BAFI-29419 format. One line per field, with one value per atom (N, C-alpha, C): y, x, z; residue number from 0; residue in three letters. Coordinates in pm, 1 decimal. Example, Ala and Ser with C-alpha at 12.3 -4.5 7.8 and 13.67 -1.06 7.14 Angstrom:
BEGIN
y: -569.0, -450.0, -330.0, -225.0, -106.0, 3.0
x: 1319.0, 1230.0, 1320.0, 1285.0, 1367.0, 1290.0
z: 780.0, 780.0, 780.0, 708.0, 714.0, 787.0
k: 0, 0, 0, 1, 1, 1
r: ALA, ALA, ALA, SER, SER, SER
***
This chain:
BEGIN
y: 481.6, 428.0, 511.8, 485.1, 576.6, 553.3, 674.3, 665.1, 702.2, 666.0, 711.2, 796.2, 858.7, 944.3, 1081.4, 1176.8, 1319.2, 1356.1, 1488.8, 1516.1, 1500.8, 1542.9, 1514.6, 1381.5, 1282.4, 1138.5, 1095.2, 1138.7, 1099.9, 1144.0, 1280.0, 1327.2, 1253.7, 1210.7, 1134.4, 1012.8, 921.6, 802.3, 823.4, 924.9, 946.1, 970.2, 1038.3, 1085.8, 954.7, 871.0, 750.8, 647.2, 654.5, 569.7, 615.2, 745.9, 801.8, 773.2, 762.4, 725.3, 575.4, 494.8, 346.3, 326.6, 409.6, 382.7, 406.5, 499.8, 519.8, 413.8, 361.3, 257.7, 115.5, 107.9, -8.4, 4.7, 118.0, 136.4, 116.8, 185.5, 158.5, 16.1, -60.4, -195.0, -277.5, -266.0, -328.5, -299.8, -161.4, -119.5, -181.9, -186.8, -246.5, -388.8, -460.5, -604.6, -642.9, -562.8, -588.4, -526.4, -424.1, -356.3, -463.7, -508.6, -600.1, -748.2, -769.8, -910.9, -1013.4, -968.7, -1053.5, -1177.4, -1289.2, -1410.3, -1397.2, -1465.6, -1460.5, -1474.9, -1540.0, -1560.5, -1437.9, -1373.1, -1229.7, -1129.0, -1153.9, -1069.0, -1065.1, -1172.9, -1166.9, -1060.0, -1014.8, -897.7, -779.1, -767.6, -655.2, -662.9, -765.1, -787.6, -677.0, -644.5, -546.2, -413.4, -358.1, -207.4, -206.2, -301.4, -305.7, -314.4, -402.4, -397.3, -270.3, -214.2, -91.3, 37.8, 45.6, 120.9, 117.9, -14.1, -45.0, -6.3, -35.0, -28.6, 133.1, 195.6, 353.4, 418.1, 375.7, 420.7, 373.0, 251.4, 206.5, 279.6, 290.4, 380.4, 517.4, 573.4, 708.0, 729.3, 623.8, 612.5, 595.4, 506.6, 468.1, 547.4, 633.1, 736.2, 636.1, 516.6, 421.4, 382.8, 408.6, 357.1, 226.0, 125.0, -23.4, -38.3, 37.6, 30.2, 88.2, 200.6, 257.9, 184.2, 112.3, 23.3, -91.6, -147.0, -246.9, -215.9, -77.1, -47.8, 19.6, 36.6, 99.5, 253.6, 306.2, 472.4, 543.1, 646.8, 743.9, 891.9, 937.8, 1077.6, 1166.9, 1264.8, 1381.9, 1518.7, 1629.7, 1745.0, 1762.4, 1707.4, 1766.7, 1627.0, 1508.0, 1401.9, 1270.1, 1158.6, 1021.6, 1004.6, 965.0, 920.1, 789.1, 723.8, 593.3, 594.2, 497.1, 472.8, 405.9, 463.2, 401.5, 297.4, 323.5, 240.0, 113.5, 1.9, -122.0, -166.6, -147.1, -177.3, -96.3, 22.7, 99.5, 44.5, 7.3, -43.2, -166.8, -254.0, -366.1, -359.6, -259.0, -233.1, -177.1, -102.5, -53.5, -164.7, -251.5, -364.4, -453.2, -482.1, -563.3, -483.9, -369.3, -281.6, -289.5, -282.2, -275.6, -420.9, -516.2, -662.5, -665.9, -620.9, -622.6, -548.9, -420.6, -340.1, -397.6, -475.6, -527.5, -657.5, -735.3, -846.7, -786.4, -692.9, -643.8, -596.3, -523.9, -473.6, -596.5, -694.1, -818.6, -896.9, -893.6, -958.7, -868.2, -743.8, -654.5, -676.7, -692.3, -702.5, -847.8, -939.3, -1087.6, -1057.7, -980.9, -988.1, -899.2, -787.4, -708.1, -798.1, -869.4, -951.9, -1062.8, -1125.5, -1218.3, -1175.7, -1058.7, -983.4, -975.4, -911.7, -877.4, -1005.4, -1113.4, -1238.0, -1307.7, -1301.7, -1354.9, -1280.7, -1153.7, -1065.1, -1123.8
x: 1330.5, 1207.5, 1087.2, 973.7, 868.6, 768.8, 727.7, 624.3, 476.3, 385.2, 239.6, 172.2, 240.0, 184.5, 234.4, 169.7, 207.5, 218.0, 247.4, 269.8, 150.2, 27.7, -108.6, -122.5, -113.8, -112.4, -30.8, 84.8, 173.6, 140.4, 88.7, 19.5, -86.1, -162.7, -292.4, -239.1, -159.5, -98.4, -40.1, 33.8, 108.1, 0.1, -106.8, -220.6, -299.0, -334.6, -382.3, -294.4, -165.0, -75.3, -58.9, -81.9, -77.6, -208.9, -309.1, -445.6, -437.7, -389.5, -385.2, -283.3, -184.6, -75.3, -155.2, -234.9, -315.3, -408.0, -486.2, -559.1, -494.9, -368.0, -275.7, -237.6, -213.5, -178.4, -299.0, -408.5, -533.6, -580.5, -568.7, -603.6, -513.5, -388.0, -282.2, -322.5, -349.2, -366.3, -506.5, -612.8, -737.2, -727.5, -652.1, -628.4, -562.0, -469.3, -409.7, -487.7, -555.5, -636.5, -737.1, -819.2, -924.2, -879.8, -755.5, -709.7, -774.4, -762.9, -837.4, -753.2, -813.1, -739.5, -638.2, -521.7, -405.9, -435.6, -535.9, -577.5, -633.3, -689.6, -733.6, -619.0, -504.1, -403.4, -371.1, -398.7, -366.6, -442.5, -535.1, -628.3, -552.2, -431.4, -363.1, -297.6, -298.1, -241.1, -303.1, -444.9, -512.8, -462.8, -463.4, -403.7, -255.6, -177.5, -39.5, -22.7, -97.0, -85.3, -125.3, -223.6, -267.6, -168.7, -121.0, -17.9, 123.6, 162.3, 270.5, 253.9, 137.8, 111.1, 107.3, 55.8, 39.0, 185.9, 266.6, 393.5, 482.1, 478.3, 536.1, 493.9, 375.1, 331.8, 369.0, 373.7, 440.5, 574.2, 656.7, 797.1, 835.1, 749.5, 796.7, 720.8, 627.3, 546.9, 464.4, 424.8, 353.9, 221.1, 111.1, -16.9, -41.7, -76.5, -74.7, -192.5, -311.8, -424.4, -403.7, -349.8, -310.3, -219.7, -123.6, -29.4, -106.2, -199.2, -286.3, -366.8, -429.2, -508.8, -433.8, -302.1, -220.2, -234.6, -259.8, -273.0, -195.2, -188.7, -84.4, -160.5, -121.0, -185.8, -102.0, -167.7, -89.1, -158.4, -106.2, -146.3, -281.3, -366.7, -508.4, -592.7, -557.4, -657.5, -562.7, -628.4, -566.1, -564.8, -443.4, -447.5, -387.1, -419.5, -382.4, -247.1, -162.4, -12.3, -22.9, 34.9, 28.2, 144.5, 246.4, 370.1, 354.1, 363.1, 335.6, 434.5, 563.0, 667.0, 675.3, 621.8, 601.5, 489.4, 388.2, 262.1, 302.1, 377.1, 424.5, 512.8, 613.6, 698.0, 615.7, 513.1, 441.5, 356.2, 318.6, 222.9, 315.4, 425.0, 526.9, 569.6, 594.3, 611.5, 494.5, 374.8, 255.4, 228.5, 261.6, 256.4, 375.3, 493.6, 599.1, 566.0, 510.6, 468.3, 355.1, 263.5, 156.4, 204.3, 300.1, 345.6, 437.7, 512.1, 597.3, 519.2, 403.9, 322.4, 250.1, 221.2, 153.8, 240.6, 369.1, 465.9, 497.0, 498.6, 515.8, 390.3, 286.7, 162.9, 172.2, 223.3, 242.4, 327.3, 433.0, 561.9, 510.0, 441.6, 384.4, 285.9, 201.2, 93.0, 170.1, 272.0, 340.2, 409.5, 469.8, 529.4, 429.6, 310.4, 209.9, 152.6, 142.3, 93.1, 190.8, 324.0, 409.5, 434.4, 397.2, 407.6, 319.9
z: -1506.0, -1457.6, -1472.3, -1516.1, -1538.6, -1412.6, -1390.0, -1277.2, -1351.8, -1249.3, -1298.1, -1202.9, -1086.1, -1004.9, -1007.1, -1014.3, -989.7, -840.3, -815.9, -677.0, -593.2, -658.4, -581.0, -558.4, -638.5, -605.4, -496.8, -507.6, -406.8, -283.1, -264.7, -138.2, -74.1, -179.8, -140.0, -87.5, -142.3, -78.9, 51.1, 58.8, 196.8, 304.1, 269.1, 363.9, 398.5, 300.3, 336.4, 412.3, 392.6, 474.0, 606.2, 629.4, 763.3, 845.6, 783.5, 837.1, 858.3, 787.1, 806.8, 906.2, 924.8, 1029.1, 1190.3, 1173.4, 1292.0, 1325.0, 1219.4, 1234.8, 1283.3, 1234.0, 1273.2, 1414.2, 1458.1, 1608.6, 1696.2, 1644.8, 1718.5, 1734.9, 1634.7, 1617.1, 1728.8, 1721.2, 1808.4, 1953.1, 1980.3, 2114.8, 2172.1, 2086.0, 2119.5, 2144.2, 2062.7, 2081.5, 2208.9, 2251.5, 2388.8, 2498.4, 2494.9, 2599.0, 2621.9, 2529.3, 2537.1, 2554.1, 2557.5, 2581.6, 2476.4, 2357.7, 2251.2, 2237.9, 2192.0, 2163.7, 2073.5, 2088.3, 1996.5, 1847.0, 1820.9, 1676.7, 1611.7, 1704.8, 1650.1, 1624.3, 1659.4, 1638.0, 1465.8, 1420.4, 1268.5, 1187.9, 1260.5, 1183.6, 1165.8, 1230.6, 1196.8, 1054.8, 1000.7, 862.0, 768.7, 804.1, 695.6, 711.7, 836.5, 832.5, 805.7, 835.7, 812.4, 666.1, 582.8, 443.2, 380.6, 418.7, 369.2, 395.0, 505.6, 556.9, 460.2, 426.2, 351.3, 219.3, 160.0, 22.3, -4.5, 100.8, 80.6, 70.6, 166.0, 177.8, 47.4, 27.8, -107.5, -249.6, -243.8, -369.0, -379.1, -264.8, -249.4, -272.7, -216.9, -242.0, -381.9, -455.6, -597.1, -700.2, -651.3, -731.2, -837.9, -795.1, -864.5, -812.9, -852.9, -822.5, -860.7, -785.6, -835.7, -913.5, -897.3, -966.9, -1100.3, -1106.4, -1240.5, -1321.9, -1246.8, -1319.3, -1378.7, -1317.4, -1356.9, -1475.2, -1470.0, -1581.3, -1682.7, -1681.6, -1784.5, -1807.0, -1697.8, -1703.8, -1620.3, -1645.0, -1555.5, -1520.7, -1416.5, -1387.3, -1472.9, -1509.7, -1559.5, -1483.8, -1501.3, -1403.7, -1390.6, -1484.3, -1470.1, -1472.4, -1515.7, -1531.1, -1546.1, -1576.7, -1578.0, -1730.6, -1784.3, -1939.0, -1957.7, -2074.9, -2099.8, -2145.6, -2115.6, -2152.6, -2273.9, -2395.6, -2518.6, -2532.2, -2484.1, -2496.5, -2426.0, -2504.6, -2442.1, -2338.4, -2370.1, -2274.0, -2151.6, -2162.7, -2025.8, -1944.1, -2017.6, -1941.1, -1876.4, -1946.8, -1880.1, -1768.3, -1778.6, -1677.1, -1549.1, -1580.0, -1454.4, -1407.8, -1470.2, -1418.4, -1345.5, -1375.7, -1307.0, -1169.7, -1190.0, -1063.5, -959.8, -1032.4, -941.9, -874.8, -942.3, -881.4, -763.2, -792.6, -689.6, -561.0, -586.9, -466.7, -385.9, -466.6, -399.1, -306.4, -374.8, -306.7, -171.9, -205.1, -86.6, 22.7, -12.5, 102.1, 155.1, 109.2, 154.7, 240.4, 205.8, 296.8, 408.7, 398.8, 515.7, 610.3, 554.9, 648.0, 726.5, 656.9, 720.1, 842.3, 799.8, 911.2, 1024.8, 1002.7, 1116.6, 1190.5, 1125.9, 1194.1, 1274.9, 1207.4, 1280.0, 1415.8, 1420.2, 1528.8, 1625.9, 1594.8, 1689.3, 1748.6, 1669.2, 1710.5, 1816.2, 1784.7, 1887.8, 2011.1, 2007.5, 2145.6, 2249.4
k: 0, 0, 0, 1, 1, 1, 2, 2, 2, 3, 3, 3, 4, 4, 4, 5, 5, 5, 6, 6, 6, 7, 7, 7, 8, 8, 8, 9, 9, 9, 10, 10, 10, 11, 11, 11, 12, 12, 12, 13, 13, 13, 14, 14, 14, 15, 15, 15, 16, 16, 16, 17, 17, 17, 18, 18, 18, 19, 19, 19, 20, 20, 20, 21, 21, 21, 22, 22, 22, 23, 23, 23, 24, 24, 24, 25, 25, 25, 26, 26, 26, 27, 27, 27, 28, 28, 28, 29, 29, 29, 30, 30, 30, 31, 31, 31, 32, 32, 32, 33, 33, 33, 34, 34, 34, 35, 35, 35, 36, 36, 36, 37, 37, 37, 38, 38, 38, 39, 39, 39, 40, 40, 40, 41, 41, 41, 42, 42, 42, 43, 43, 43, 44, 44, 44, 45, 45, 45, 46, 46, 46, 47, 47, 47, 48, 48, 48, 49, 49, 49, 50, 50, 50, 51, 51, 51, 52, 52, 52, 53, 53, 53, 54, 54, 54, 55, 55, 55, 56, 56, 56, 57, 57, 57, 58, 58, 58, 59, 59, 59, 60, 60, 60, 61, 61, 61, 62, 62, 62, 63, 63, 63, 64, 64, 64, 65, 65, 65, 66, 66, 66, 67, 67, 67, 68, 68, 68, 69, 69, 69, 70, 70, 70, 71, 71, 71, 72, 72, 72, 73, 73, 73, 74, 74, 74, 75, 75, 75, 76, 76, 76, 77, 77, 77, 78, 78, 78, 79, 79, 79, 80, 80, 80, 81, 81, 81, 82, 82, 82, 83, 83, 83, 84, 84, 84, 85, 85, 85, 86, 86, 86, 87, 87, 87, 88, 88, 88, 89, 89, 89, 90, 90, 90, 91, 91, 91, 92, 92, 92, 93, 93, 93, 94, 94, 94, 95, 95, 95, 96, 96, 96, 97, 97, 97, 98, 98, 98, 99, 99, 99, 100, 100, 100, 101, 101, 101, 102, 102, 102, 103, 103, 103, 104, 104, 104, 105, 105, 105, 106, 106, 106, 107, 107, 107, 108, 108, 108, 109, 109, 109, 110, 110, 110, 111, 111, 111, 112, 112, 112, 113, 113, 113, 114, 114, 114
r: UNK, UNK, UNK, UNK, UNK, UNK, UNK, UNK, UNK, UNK, UNK, UNK, UNK, UNK, UNK, UNK, UNK, UNK, UNK, UNK, UNK, UNK, UNK, UNK, UNK, UNK, UNK, UNK, UNK, UNK, UNK, UNK, UNK, UNK, UNK, UNK, UNK, UNK, UNK, UNK, UNK, UNK, UNK, UNK, UNK, UNK, UNK, UNK, UNK, UNK, UNK, UNK, UNK, UNK, UNK, UNK, UNK, UNK, UNK, UNK, UNK, UNK, UNK, UNK, UNK, UNK, UNK, UNK, UNK, UNK, UNK, UNK, UNK, UNK, UNK, UNK, UNK, UNK, UNK, UNK, UNK, UNK, UNK, UNK, UNK, UNK, UNK, UNK, UNK, UNK, UNK, UNK, UNK, UNK, UNK, UNK, UNK, UNK, UNK, UNK, UNK, UNK, UNK, UNK, UNK, UNK, UNK, UNK, UNK, UNK, UNK, UNK, UNK, UNK, UNK, UNK, UNK, UNK, UNK, UNK, UNK, UNK, UNK, UNK, UNK, UNK, UNK, UNK, UNK, UNK, UNK, UNK, UNK, UNK, UNK, UNK, UNK, UNK, UNK, UNK, UNK, UNK, UNK, UNK, UNK, UNK, UNK, UNK, UNK, UNK, UNK, UNK, UNK, UNK, UNK, UNK, UNK, UNK, UNK, UNK, UNK, UNK, UNK, UNK, UNK, UNK, UNK, UNK, UNK, UNK, UNK, UNK, UNK, UNK, UNK, UNK, UNK, UNK, UNK, UNK, UNK, UNK, UNK, UNK, UNK, UNK, UNK, UNK, UNK, UNK, UNK, UNK, UNK, UNK, UNK, UNK, UNK, UNK, UNK, UNK, UNK, UNK, UNK, UNK, UNK, UNK, UNK, UNK, UNK, UNK, UNK, UNK, UNK, UNK, UNK, UNK, UNK, UNK, UNK, UNK, UNK, UNK, UNK, UNK, UNK, UNK, UNK, UNK, UNK, UNK, UNK, UNK, UNK, UNK, UNK, UNK, UNK, UNK, UNK, UNK, UNK, UNK, UNK, UNK, UNK, UNK, UNK, UNK, UNK, UNK, UNK, UNK, UNK, UNK, UNK, UNK, UNK, UNK, UNK, UNK, UNK, UNK, UNK, UNK, UNK, UNK, UNK, UNK, UNK, UNK, UNK, UNK, UNK, UNK, UNK, UNK, UNK, UNK, UNK, UNK, UNK, UNK, UNK, UNK, UNK, UNK, UNK, UNK, UNK, UNK, UNK, UNK, UNK, UNK, UNK, UNK, UNK, UNK, UNK, UNK, UNK, UNK, UNK, UNK, UNK, UNK, UNK, UNK, UNK, UNK, UNK, UNK, UNK, UNK, UNK, UNK, UNK, UNK, UNK, UNK, UNK, UNK, UNK, UNK, UNK, UNK, UNK, UNK, UNK, UNK, UNK, UNK, UNK, UNK, UNK, UNK, UNK, UNK, UNK, UNK, UNK, UNK, UNK, UNK, UNK
***
């Protein structure tokens, strides 16, 4: 399995995921503290999705945008992937990561909505 992120890219995704985790927690707390209508609780999908996609990209060492663009990080810059099979595999993995993060966001939002 080929990856398209180096260590610095993984660290960046983890940092973003931590920030979005804080935003998710703050959003949930604010919704309950201010007694927002139940329908507003679905808004947690956004930070839940961003948190999930950050952690998933770091875990798989795959940037979904880089996968869509057919590029990878190297130690100094971003380079095009010449191998068509590798580009396709990274594109499919990027789609799977995005779909998984979207599903995680929906599940988190549904749980918050149900509480």
